[in-house]
N, C-alpha and C positions, 0 to 999 in steps of 0.2 A: 543658558545657565548650567546645565550639565557639563558643557565644554569646559567653563570656566572652573568648575569644581574640581574637574579632572586635571586640568593643569596646576591648580594649587595642591591638590593630593600629590600629584607627581613630584612637586618641588619640595613639598614637606617631606617625603619619604627619601628623597635625593640628600636634602640637608641634613637629616637624621644620620644617614649613612656617611655622608661626607664627614661629619663631625667625628664620627666613630673612627673612620680611616685615618683621618688628619691627625688624630691624636698620636697615632704611631707612624705619621708620614715620614718622619726622618729616619727611618729605620736603617738606611743606607748612606744616610747623610754624612759629611765630614770624612768620608774615606774614600779611596779609589781601589780598583783591583785590576790585575792582569791575568789574562788567560790564554796559555799556550795551546793552541789547538792545531798546531801544525802536522801532528800525526796524520790529520785527515786530508793533508794536501800533498799530492805527490810530488809536484814540482820541487816542494821546499825539502821534502823527505830526500829526493834524488840528489839535491844540491847540498844535502847537510847543513841546512840553515839553522843557525843557533841564534837565540836571543839571550842579550846580557842587559843587566838593568844596573844602573847607579842613581843615586840621589845627591843632587848639589844644592848648596845654599851659600849664597855670597860668593860665587865662584870658585868654591870648594867642594870636593867631594866628600859628603859626611857618612855615606853609606854605598857599600860595605866598609869597614873600618880600613882595610889594605888598599881601598880606592881602586881595587881591581872590580870589573863587572861581575855580578852575581848572575850566573847562568839559569835562567828560567827554564826547566825541563819540559819537554812535550808532555802535555796532560796535567801540568802543575798550574795552580791558581795561587796568586801572591797579591796579598792586600796590605795596605798602609794608610794611616790616619793621615788626613790632610793637614800640613802646616803651610802658613801663608807665604814662607819665604823659600819654600823648596822646590826644585825642579826636577821632574823625571827625566832621566836620560836614557833613550833605548840604543842599543848597540846590536850590531847583528854581525855573524861570521858565516863564511860559505866555504864549502870544501876544506875543512880544518885550518882555514887562514885566520890571521889575527882579527881583533874586533875591529870594527869600524862603526863611526857615529850613523845613526840612522834616523832618529827623530826625538824633538824635546817637547815637553809639556809643562807649565806651570801647574803644580799639582792643585792649586786652588782652582783652576778651571775643569778639574776632572771630577768635582763634587757630583755625585750620583751617576758617575760614569764608569763602566768596565771597559778595559782595553782588550780585544780579543785579537790575538795573532791567528789568522786563518785564511780563508779564500780572499783573493783580491777581486774577482770578476772580470780579469783581463789575462790573456794568454801570455801577454808581455811581461807580466810581473810575478814572481815566484810566490809572493804571499802579501796578504794586506795587514796594514794596521788600522783595524776597525774599531770606531767608538760606538759603544752600545749603551744606550740608557738603562740603567738598573732601576726597576721600580716592583713595586708589590703588585703581583697580578690579580689579587683578590679586592684591590682598591676599587671603591666606588667612584664612577665617573658620570656627569650629567648625560642624558639623552641626547644623541647628535642632532636630532630634529628640533630640539628646544633647549640647547644648551646656554643660550644668552637669557632665557625666561628663567631657566632654573637656578643658573649660577648667580645671576644677579638680582634674584628676588629680595635678598637680605643684604646684599653687598652692592657697591657701586663702584665704578671705576671709568676714567675717561676712556673714550673709544680708541685713542692712539696709545694706550697704555696696556691692552690686553692682547694676548695671543689668538689671531684669527686665521684658521686655516683657509688657503685659497688655492685656486687652480690656474695654472699656467696654460694660456690658450685653450680657454674653457669650452670653446665650440668646436673644438677639432675631432670630436667624437662621430660626427657626421660624414667625415671624409671616406670617399670610395675611390676605386681605381678609375672611376668614371667621372670623378669631380673635375671641374674646370681648374685650369692653372691660374694662380695668383699673379697678375702683372708686375706685383711688387713683392715676390717672393725674396726672402733673405738671401743674402749673398753666398753662402756656403752652398745652399741648395741649387741656385742658379749655376754655380760653377759645376756641380754634379750633373745637373741637367745638360750643360754644354759638353761635358766630358764624355757621356754617354750617347748623345743625340745622334753621333754619326757612328755608332757601334751596332753590333748584332743585338745587343740589349734593348734597343729602341723599343720593340713591341711591348715587353712588360715593365717599360721604365715607370709608368704611373703606379704601378704596384710597388715598385722600389720605393719611390717617393712617399707612398702612403705610409710604409712601413716607418719612415723617419719623421712624418708630419703629424701623425696622430699622437697626440699627448694625453688625451683621456678616452677611456673607454665608457664612462657612464654619462648619460644625459645630465642636463641642467638640473632638473628635479632631484634625480638620483644623487648628484654631487652635494646639493643642499641638504637634502635628507640624511646623507652621511657626515654632515657638520661643517661643510664649507660655506663660508659667507663673503668671500672675496671671489669676484668671477674677472678674468681677463678676456676682455671682449676686442677682437680685432676685425673691424667692420669694413665690407667693400659694398659697393653697387655693381652687381655682375648680372648681365642678361635681364635689366629690369627690377632685381629683386635684392634686397638688403640681406647679405650672408656674412658670416664669420669666415676668416681663412687662416690657414698656417701653411703655405706653400701651394695648397689645394684648397677648393672650396669646401667649407665644413656645414655647420648647422645654420639653418636661416635665424635671422633675429627674431622672427615671428616665433619659431620654435623654442628659442632661448626664453623669450618673455612669457611664453605659455608655462614653461616650466616654474619660472619665477612667480607667476601669479598664482599657480595653484599651491605652491609651497606656502606663500605669505598668507593665503586665505585659511590654510590649515595652522599656520603658526603666526599669529598677528604680533607677536612680541620680539620676533626676530628681525635681524637688521641685515640687508645685503648691500655690498659695496659693488657698484656696477662700473667698472673701470674702462671706458672706450679709449682704446690703446692703438697707436699706429694706425690712424684712419687714412692711410695713403691713397690718393685719388679721388677722396670724396669731394664733391663740388657742394656748394651752399645748399642747392636744392636737395641732396642727398642728405646732408647733415640735418636740414629742418624737418624731413620725413622722418629721420631716425628720431629725433627728439619729439616729434608730433605722436609717434607710436609709443613712446615711453610715457609721454604726458597723458595719452588716451587710456592707458592700462592702468597707471599708477596715480596720476594727478596729484591730490593734496598729500598722498603718503611719500612723496619725494622729497626728500631734506633740502630746504632752501639754503642758500649761501651764508645766511645769517647763524646757522648752526655751524659749528666748527669740529675739528679732530679733537679737541680739547674738552667738548660737552661729554657728559657722562652718559654710559648706557641708558639709564633710567630716565634722562632728559630726552632722549629720541624714543624710547618706548611710551612714554607718557604723553609725548606730543603727537604720536600716532605717525612718525616717520619710519618708514620701514625700507626705503629704497635711498642709497647714496649714489648719486651719478657723478663719477669723476670724468673730466675730458679737458682737452687743450682747445676744444670747439665752442664756438659761439653761435646762438640761434636766438631769434625772437620769440621762440615757442615757450621757452623757459630757461632759466639760468641754474647749471649745476655747479659744481664744486671745480674750481681751476686746479688743474694739477701742480701747476707751477707754485700756488701758494699753499697747497694743503697736502702735497705727496711727495716724498722721496723714494725713487725707484731707479736703484742702479743695477744694471746688467753686468754680471761678472765675467761673462763669456770665458768660461774655463772648461777644460775638458777632462780634468783631473780632479779627484775628491779633495787633497790638502790645499792646492793653489785656490780652489774655490773655498774652502773654509777660512783660508787667511783674507781673502777678499771680503768675505761675508762679515767677519768679526771686524776688519779695519773700517768696514762701511756702518756697522752698527756702533762702534766707538764715536763716529763723528755725526750720528743721526741728530736731527732737530726734534727735540721733544714736544714741540707744538705742532708738529705734522703728522700725517699718517706716514708709516714707513714699512716698505716691502722688502722682505728677505726673500730673494730669489734662490731657493734652495734646489737649482737645476742645473745640471751638467750641459754644456753647449759642445755638441759635436763638431769636430773640425772637419774640412773638407778631406783629410787623410782618413779619418774614422768612417766617413760616409763609404769611400772607396774601399777601405779593407773590410767592409761589411759583409761582402761576398766572400771571405776568407774564413774557413771553418775554424771555430775556435774564437773568432772575434765578434763581437756583439753585431747583430744583423738587423737591428731594428732600434727604434728610440727607447722602447721599453727595456729591452735588454741592456742597452747603453746605460741608462739611467739606473739599472740596478748594479753597475759597477761601484756606485756609491750605495754600499750595502745596508747601511742603517741611517737613513737621513734623520731619524729621531734622536739618534745620539749626537749627530751635529748640531741639531736644535738645542739640545740640552747645553752642548759647550758654547754655541754662540749666546745662549741666554745668560750663561754663566759670565761670559765676558761682558755682555751688556750690563748685568747686575752691578759688576766691580765698578763700572763707569757711572752707576746711578741712571741707568737706561733700561729698557726692556725691548724684548722682541715684540713685534706688531702683527703685520700680516706676514704669513708665512706661504708663498706661493711655489707649488710643486707639480710635478707630473705624476699621474696615477697615484693619488694619495691612497687608493685601496691597498697598495702594495707594502705599505709600511705604517707605522703607528703614529703618523704625525698629528692627527685628531687626538689621540690619547696625549701625546706629548705637549701639544697646546694647552690641553685641560689641565694638565698637571702643573704647567707655569701659571694658569689662572688661578687653580686652587691654592697654590703657595701664596699668591697675592692676598687671596681672601682670608689667610690667617696672620698677616702683618698688618 
């Protein structure tokens, strides 16, 4: 009784704060800003990088009046109201040479976004054009451990139409230099393995692999407590044990389930998506064992196939369904959800921010509104990226490589703006190291905007 009263009290307090905050939520809506911070970037200063701005509409330059780029000085911030037909054109000059085209954005997609000209995160680039989500830092957000409970107490939405923070390769937090090698490791890492296998670096090689294989520092319980509700599980049966992998063996399935079980006991109205992904090498006996472990621990709280992504949050909550099991696998133990029928999950395979963003937005435009949809907000290292990791100044681990996409929350807002333009929504957003950016906060802002419409 006391626990239920605590939940209700927290929800009421949050809703009061949210209503106050949302009354002025649009304080920066319908405009975008540019912020030149290149004075802090040595390579840009040394190359005398200049930033020029024009605004176009219907193929003609409408700002500045003379049609020539307006120079955005270092340290200057410039803002403009958004008009649906306008496009922002960014020009650059180097070493006092003429302006040249660098990047274009429809201004309607920059709603709530500030463009920061600053660090790029890569030694090979002079500077970065970084999308930063603008928001009121004093706004009230739901508690990460109970955001579904709090946010959807008085509002309801289909599961596939809300923003759900997720983790990519969720079980990699337990990888060590002593972990067994995954016999089905991804091609880029296998090439790196082959590249160094005959070199003097053979001895510390597994440590090098670990730097690029670990995508999460927090264990399952910590991820869930921080707001994550989608888990990407890559199972294997190695040495007689069900474990997860990412190049090397990571957390055991038992360890992951223990974290989920603890979290759901503490937060019974939260819903977790358990995605069994790329179960390479699993024979039917291994599959049945995995499903048996899930059934033993969660039983009737596993959502049956009769429930769909189009069912609402409250329908899951009121039916007592806490876990959704997604897979391509079949077992006599129980039937989960078929990924072919219920999930869209495109791997973008891009190692640079803007090719990644272009692929994300193109995929969102085409998403099926009756399915769950995963936006993989993750950069994929190439074989050259892995090899160059030993060069000073280059990303030397996956974590530093991921940080070359400096503001994933800004990318999320831009992608969400694209989806809204096509009457869609971002849904599951899978990231590496979610604690390094504001993905949880960005997702909650998307959900909070929906509750006011």
